[in-house]
SELOKE-133969 format. One record per residue (C-alpha): residue in one letter; chain; x, y, z. Coordinates in steps of 0.02 Angstrom, whole numbers, plus 50000, padded with zeros to 5 digits. Example, Ala and Ser with C-alpha at 12.3 -4.5 7.8 and 13.67 -1.06 7.14 Angstrom:
<"A"; "A"; <50615; 49775; 50390>> <"S"; "A"; <50684; 49947; 50357>> 
This chain:
<"M"; "A"; <53919; 52694; 55008>> <"Q"; "A"; <53851; 52691; 54831>> <"M"; "A"; <53673; 52754; 54830>> <"D"; "A"; <53604; 52636; 54697>> <"V"; "A"; <53690; 52470; 54740>> <"S"; "A"; <53536; 52394; 54824>> <"P"; "A"; <53431; 52304; 54692>> <"F"; "A"; <53271; 52314; 54796>> <"Q"; "A"; <53157; 52453; 54855>> <"T"; "A"; <53153; 52497; 55039>> <"T"; "A"; <53040; 52575; 55169>> <"L"; "A"; <53042; 52598; 55358>> <"H"; "A"; <53020; 52456; 55482>> <"H"; "A"; <52899; 52558; 55587>> <"A"; "A"; <52829; 52733; 55606>> <"V"; "A"; <52930; 52868; 55693>> <"T"; "A"; <52878; 53042; 55751>> <"C"; "A"; <52969; 53205; 55785>> <"N"; "A"; <52918; 53380; 55839>> <"G"; "A"; <53002; 53543; 55794>> <"V"; "A"; <52985; 53723; 55744>> <"A"; "A"; <52938; 53772; 55566>> <"L"; "A"; <53068; 53890; 55494>> <"H"; "A"; <52952; 54014; 55412>> <"S"; "A"; <52791; 54008; 55514>> <"G"; "A"; <52874; 53982; 55683>> <"A"; "A"; <52738; 53856; 55729>> <"T"; "A"; <52776; 53695; 55822>> <"V"; "A"; <52751; 53551; 55701>> <"S"; "A"; <52727; 53364; 55729>> <"M"; "A"; <52784; 53248; 55588>> <"T"; "A"; <52769; 53059; 55573>> <"L"; "A"; <52860; 52950; 55446>> <"H"; "A"; <52762; 52792; 55404>> <"P"; "A"; <52814; 52635; 55310>> <"A"; "A"; <52738; 52618; 55137>> <"E"; "A"; <52724; 52480; 55008>> <"A"; "A"; <52834; 52460; 54855>> <"G"; "A"; <52792; 52583; 54717>> <"H"; "A"; <52714; 52708; 54837>> <"G"; "A"; <52859; 52829; 54828>> <"I"; "A"; <52880; 52976; 54946>> <"V"; "A"; <52711; 53058; 54981>> <"F"; "A"; <52664; 53193; 55107>> <"K"; "A"; <52496; 53195; 55195>> <"R"; "A"; <52428; 53351; 55279>> <"R"; "A"; <52328; 53304; 55433>> <"D"; "A"; <52240; 53472; 55429>> <"V"; "A"; <52171; 53441; 55253>> <"E"; "A"; <52029; 53318; 55221>> <"G"; "A"; <52028; 53169; 55104>> <"F"; "A"; <52132; 53146; 54949>> <"K"; "A"; <52166; 53333; 54941>> <"S"; "A"; <52285; 53306; 55087>> <"L"; "A"; <52408; 53204; 54983>> <"V"; "A"; <52557; 53289; 54901>> <"P"; "A"; <52679; 53178; 54802>> <"A"; "A"; <52863; 53222; 54820>> <"R"; "A"; <52892; 53258; 54635>> <"Y"; "A"; <52999; 53382; 54539>> <"D"; "A"; <52845; 53431; 54437>> <"A"; "A"; <52749; 53469; 54597>> <"V"; "A"; <52872; 53608; 54645>> <"C"; "A"; <52775; 53771; 54651>> <"D"; "A"; <52895; 53889; 54743>> <"T"; "A"; <53083; 53893; 54770>> <"K"; "A"; <53105; 54051; 54875>> <"L"; "A"; <53206; 54011; 55032>> <"G"; "A"; <53163; 53827; 55017>> <"T"; "A"; <53075; 53702; 54904>> <"T"; "A"; <52885; 53700; 54912>> <"I"; "A"; <52780; 53566; 54828>> <"C"; "A"; <52593; 53567; 54800>> <"N"; "A"; <52458; 53459; 54723>> <"E"; "A"; <52324; 53505; 54596>> <"Y"; "A"; <52208; 53562; 54738>> <"G"; "A"; <52331; 53690; 54803>> <"T"; "A"; <52384; 53592; 54957>> <"K"; "A"; <52564; 53639; 54996>> <"V"; "A"; <52711; 53566; 55092>> <"M"; "A"; <52856; 53687; 55121>> <"T"; "A"; <53043; 53664; 55150>> <"V"; "A"; <53050; 53482; 55097>> <"E"; "A"; <53232; 53479; 55041>> <"H"; "A"; <53322; 53430; 55204>> <"L"; "A"; <53204; 53285; 55236>> <"M"; "A"; <53211; 53229; 55054>> <"A"; "A"; <53401; 53231; 55063>> <"A"; "A"; <53396; 53123; 55220>> <"L"; "A"; <53280; 52997; 55138>> <"W"; "A"; <53392; 52991; 54985>> <"G"; "A"; <53548; 52973; 55091>> <"S"; "A"; <53467; 52836; 55194>> <"G"; "A"; <53410; 52741; 55039>> <"I"; "A"; <53223; 52756; 55074>> <"D"; "A"; <53114; 52733; 54919>> <"N"; "A"; <52940; 52727; 54998>> <"C"; "A"; <52871; 52829; 55142>> <"L"; "A"; <52710; 52917; 55192>> <"I"; "A"; <52748; 53077; 55289>> <"E"; "A"; <52608; 53149; 55395>> <"L"; "A"; <52613; 53332; 55445>> <"E"; "A"; <52502; 53440; 55555>> <"G"; "A"; <52527; 53592; 55444>> <"P"; "A"; <52608; 53654; 55284>> <"E"; "A"; <52791; 53653; 55336>> <"I"; "A"; <52925; 53526; 55382>> <"P"; "A"; <53007; 53560; 55551>> <"I"; "A"; <53177; 53640; 55527>> <"M"; "A"; <53257; 53545; 55674>> <"D"; "A"; <53440; 53602; 55684>> <"G"; "A"; <53445; 53664; 55503>> <"S"; "A"; <53530; 53507; 55436>> <"S"; "A"; <53476; 53332; 55383>> <"E"; "A"; <53556; 53244; 55531>> <"P"; "A"; <53399; 53236; 55641>> <"F"; "A"; <53302; 53157; 55497>> <"V"; "A"; <53439; 53029; 55463>> <"F"; "A"; <53429; 52987; 55649>> <"L"; "A"; <53240; 52964; 55634>> <"V"; "A"; <53263; 52840; 55492>> <"E"; "A"; <53395; 52746; 55592>> <"C"; "A"; <53275; 52738; 55740>> <"A"; "A"; <53136; 52669; 55630>> <"G"; "A"; <53250; 52547; 55539>> <"V"; "A"; <53254; 52509; 55353>> <"R"; "A"; <53151; 52366; 55281>> <"V"; "A"; <53198; 52292; 55112>> <"L"; "A"; <53050; 52252; 54999>> <"D"; "A"; <53040; 52117; 54865>> <"V"; "A"; <53015; 52236; 54718>> <"P"; "A"; <53162; 52299; 54613>> <"R"; "A"; <53220; 52478; 54638>> <"Q"; "A"; <53199; 52600; 54494>> <"I"; "A"; <53351; 52690; 54424>> <"I"; "A"; <53347; 52847; 54316>> <"T"; "A"; <53493; 52846; 54195>> <"V"; "A"; <53546; 53007; 54109>> <"N"; "A"; <53570; 52972; 53922>> <"R"; "A"; <53637; 53139; 53860>> <"V"; "A"; <53699; 53307; 53921>> <"V"; "A"; <53565; 53419; 53997>> <"A"; "A"; <53606; 53598; 54050>> <"V"; "A"; <53514; 53749; 54122>> <"E"; "A"; <53565; 53926; 54165>> <"D"; "A"; <53474; 54061; 54262>> <"Q"; "A"; <53543; 54231; 54313>> <"G"; "A"; <53722; 54171; 54330>> <"A"; "A"; <53680; 54003; 54408>> <"T"; "A"; <53716; 53848; 54303>> <"A"; "A"; <53685; 53661; 54317>> <"V"; "A"; <53736; 53522; 54198>> <"I"; "A"; <53703; 53335; 54213>> <"V"; "A"; <53795; 53212; 54101>> <"P"; "A"; <53789; 53022; 54079>> <"A"; "A"; <53882; 52923; 54213>> <"D"; "A"; <53869; 52752; 54295>> <"H"; "A"; <53832; 52827; 54466>> <"F"; "A"; <53781; 52992; 54546>> <"S"; "A"; <53913; 53124; 54583>> <"L"; "A"; <53909; 53309; 54619>> <"D"; "A"; <54037; 53443; 54577>> <"I"; "A"; <53977; 53603; 54660>> <"T"; "A"; <54043; 53781; 54671>> <"I"; "A"; <53965; 53921; 54773>> <"H"; "A"; <54008; 54105; 54786>> <"F"; "A"; <53947; 54233; 54912>> <"D"; "A"; <54018; 54407; 54938>> <"H"; "A"; <54055; 54377; 55121>> <"A"; "A"; <54224; 54357; 55207>> <"K"; "A"; <54173; 54192; 55291>> <"I"; "A"; <54112; 54111; 55130>> <"G"; "A"; <54185; 54180; 54969>> <"T"; "A"; <54207; 54045; 54837>> <"Q"; "A"; <54198; 53863; 54893>> <"Q"; "A"; <54207; 53710; 54782>> <"A"; "A"; <54188; 53524; 54820>> <"V"; "A"; <54164; 53359; 54730>> <"Y"; "A"; <54062; 53216; 54802>> <"D"; "A"; <54075; 53044; 54723>> <"F"; "A"; <53946; 52940; 54813>> <"T"; "A"; <54034; 52777; 54770>> <"E"; "A"; <54173; 52837; 54886>> <"T"; "A"; <54080; 52929; 55024>> <"S"; "A"; <53909; 52927; 55104>> <"F"; "A"; <53783; 53066; 55128>> <"K"; "A"; <53790; 53036; 55316>> <"R"; "A"; <53979; 53050; 55325>> <"S"; "A"; <54001; 53200; 55209>> <"L"; "A"; <53844; 53308; 55207>> <"C"; "A"; <53704; 53271; 55329>> <"R"; "A"; <53768; 53381; 55473>> <"A"; "A"; <53791; 53538; 55367>> <"R"; "A"; <53667; 53674; 55420>> <"T"; "A"; <53571; 53802; 55321>> <"F"; "A"; <53635; 53980; 55333>> <"G"; "A"; <53577; 54159; 55316>> <"F"; "A"; <53627; 54339; 55343>> <"A"; "A"; <53580; 54443; 55494>> <"R"; "A"; <53551; 54593; 55380>> <"D"; "A"; <53407; 54502; 55295>> <"V"; "A"; <53312; 54444; 55450>> <"E"; "A"; <53205; 54599; 55480>> <"Q"; "A"; <53150; 54609; 55298>> <"L"; "A"; <53108; 54423; 55291>> <"R"; "A"; <53006; 54430; 55450>> <"S"; "A"; <52912; 54583; 55386>> <"I"; "A"; <52843; 54474; 55245>> <"G"; "A"; <52803; 54325; 55357>> <"L"; "A"; <52959; 54222; 55326>> <"A"; "A"; <53095; 54156; 55445>> <"Q"; "A"; <52981; 54177; 55597>> <"G"; "A"; <53056; 54019; 55673>> <"G"; "A"; <53235; 54051; 55622>> <"S"; "A"; <53367; 54063; 55759>> <"L"; "A"; <53547; 54022; 55801>> <"A"; "A"; <53482; 53851; 55854>> <"N"; "A"; <53432; 53804; 55677>> <"A"; "A"; <53544; 53904; 55559>> <"I"; "A"; <53716; 53977; 55537>> <"V"; "A"; <53690; 54166; 55548>> <"L"; "A"; <53820; 54282; 55471>> <"G"; "A"; <53850; 54459; 55529>> <"D"; "A"; <53940; 54587; 55422>> <"D"; "A"; <54104; 54494; 55433>> <"T"; "A"; <54075; 54364; 55569>> <"I"; "A"; <53985; 54202; 55610>> <"M"; "A"; <53866; 54239; 55753>> <"N"; "A"; <53846; 54059; 55816>> <"E"; "A"; <53951; 54037; 55974>> <"D"; "A"; <54005; 53861; 55925>> <"G"; "A"; <54059; 53915; 55750>> <"L"; "A"; <54053; 53794; 55604>> <"R"; "A"; <54037; 53605; 55602>> <"Y"; "A"; <54150; 53596; 55448>> <"N"; "A"; <54271; 53725; 55378>> <"D"; "A"; <54171; 53718; 55216>> <"E"; "A"; <53999; 53695; 55294>> <"F"; "A"; <53921; 53819; 55172>> <"V"; "A"; <53960; 53722; 55014>> <"R"; "A"; <53917; 53559; 55101>> <"H"; "A"; <53745; 53626; 55145>> <"K"; "A"; <53715; 53682; 54966>> <"A"; "A"; <53764; 53506; 54910>> <"L"; "A"; <53641; 53435; 55037>> <"D"; "A"; <53504; 53545; 54962>> <"C"; "A"; <53548; 53482; 54788>> <"C"; "A"; <53530; 53301; 54845>> <"G"; "A"; <53358; 53336; 54919>> <"D"; "A"; <53297; 53434; 54768>> <"Y"; "A"; <53360; 53304; 54645>> <"Y"; "A"; <53275; 53163; 54741>> <"L"; "A"; <53112; 53241; 54686>> <"A"; "A"; <53151; 53151; 54523>> <"G"; "A"; <53063; 53005; 54607>> <"A"; "A"; <53205; 52879; 54600>> <"I"; "A"; <53394; 52863; 54612>> <"L"; "A"; <53487; 52963; 54478>> <"R"; "A"; <53635; 52896; 54380>> <"G"; "A"; <53721; 53050; 54314>> <"A"; "A"; <53861; 53172; 54355>> <"V"; "A"; <53807; 53348; 54402>> <"T"; "A"; <53917; 53503; 54392>> <"T"; "A"; <53835; 53658; 54463>> <"F"; "A"; <53888; 53838; 54496>> <"R"; "A"; <53796; 53947; 54622>> <"P"; "A"; <53655; 53821; 54644>> <"G"; "A"; <53491; 53860; 54730>> <"H"; "A"; <53321; 53778; 54739>> <"G"; "A"; <53265; 53865; 54580>> <"I"; "A"; <53406; 53805; 54468>> <"N"; "A"; <53399; 53632; 54549>> <"N"; "A"; <53218; 53614; 54499>> <"Q"; "A"; <53249; 53685; 54326>> <"L"; "A"; <53380; 53550; 54297>> <"M"; "A"; <53256; 53412; 54342>> <"R"; "A"; <53120; 53488; 54233>> <"E"; "A"; <53240; 53501; 54086>> <"L"; "A"; <53301; 53323; 54111>> <"F"; "A"; <53124; 53254; 54103>> <"S"; "A"; <53066; 53371; 53965>> <"H"; "A"; <53119; 53250; 53827>> <"A"; "A"; <53111; 53060; 53832>> <"D"; "A"; <53280; 53045; 53745>> <"N"; "A"; <53365; 53130; 53893>> <"Y"; "A"; <53344; 52983; 54010>> <"S"; "A"; <53286; 52805; 54033>> <"I"; "A"; <53214; 52713; 54182>> <"S"; "A"; <53267; 52537; 54226>> <"E"; "A"; <53237; 52416; 54365>> <"A"; "A"; <53392; 52360; 54459>> <"G"; "A"; <53448; 52206; 54364>> <"G"; "A"; <53433; 52287; 54194>> <"Y"; "A"; <53250; 52286; 54140>> <"M"; "A"; <53211; 52446; 54043>> <"H"; "A"; <53041; 52525; 54022>> <"T"; "A"; <52966; 52682; 53947>> <"P"; "A"; <52991; 52839; 54053>> <"A"; "A"; <52830; 52896; 54135>> <"A"; "A"; <52781; 53006; 54282>> <"A"; "A"; <52683; 52925; 54423>> <"A"; "A"; <52498; 52967; 54408>> <"F"; "A"; <52426; 53062; 54556>> <"A"; "A"; <52272; 52950; 54553>> <"A"; "A"; <52381; 52797; 54577>> <"I"; "A"; <52467; 52876; 54726>> <"T"; "A"; <52303; 52925; 54810>> <"A"; "A"; <52237; 52749; 54788>> <"Q"; "A"; <52385; 52681; 54887>> <"A"; "A"; <52381; 52810; 55025>> <"I"; "A"; <52365; 52757; 55205>> 
C-alpha cells in the first residue's frame, strides 16, 4: 500500500465515537471523529472550551511539548495531548480531513497502539472527495541532531523510514528496521505495536501528575530484566515498530503526505518535531504539489481559515 497513490483527498463517511482512559490524567475520555470537507485538514476541537478557542490544528508548528508524547496547542493556549497514535492511524488509513471532538485535553490511550483508531476509521468508512490531495516533496537533504538522537530526510519518490533504537535493557538493546510504504502498509507492519515504559519510572512520573492512567492494559511495562505483561510481545521487535509508529504520527503533523526517505537514530517526539520544523524552515527544502503534478508556493494553513471551516 503506497500512502500517496490516491490522487484525491479523503474524509470519513460518517462520525464515529470511542471512549477510553487518558494516559497521563487517568480520566475517562470520549472522542468523536467527524467527516470534514476538502482542505479542512486534521483539526481537534475541545468540547470543554468555548468558541474558536476550542480549535487546535494538527500542525508541526503547533507542537508545544514533546515529553512522553506530542502535545499541540493553539495561540490561546488550548492544548491537546498525546496525539501521535491517532495521527499515525489517520495517516495509515489515508485520511486527509477530519474534525476530532474531545471532552478534555488528552486523546484516550486505548491499548497503547494505533490499532483501535484504525478500527474506528474502518467502522466509519472512507469517503473520497473531488479535490486533489496535496503532496509535500523533499527537495534537498535536511538533518537534525539533539543529544545523540539524529534524523535525516532526503529526496525520494515515496515515503520510507529507516529507524534504529537503542535502550540499555536486556529485552530491547539495539533494534533496527526499514519500512518502505510502497511494499507494506501501516496496518500490516506497525499499527498493533504498543507504547512501552519502565516500571522503575512509574512512581516518579505519577508524583508529577503523569502516567496516572498507565497500566499493563495500555503499555508494555519492563521490569529490571523482564517484560511484565503476561501475554508478552505482539512482535519480536515491537519496540522499534512502536517508535516507527510514533514517527509516522509526528511526521503527519506536516499537514500532508510526505515524499522523502527518513533515516533516524534514537528517535523521540522531540527530534521528530525538530525534523519537521527544519524541513519547513526554508522554502528551498520542499515543494507542495497537487496529485497530478500542479505545483504551488509552500505555505502554512492559516488558523483563521481553519476556524472558518470548523463544524
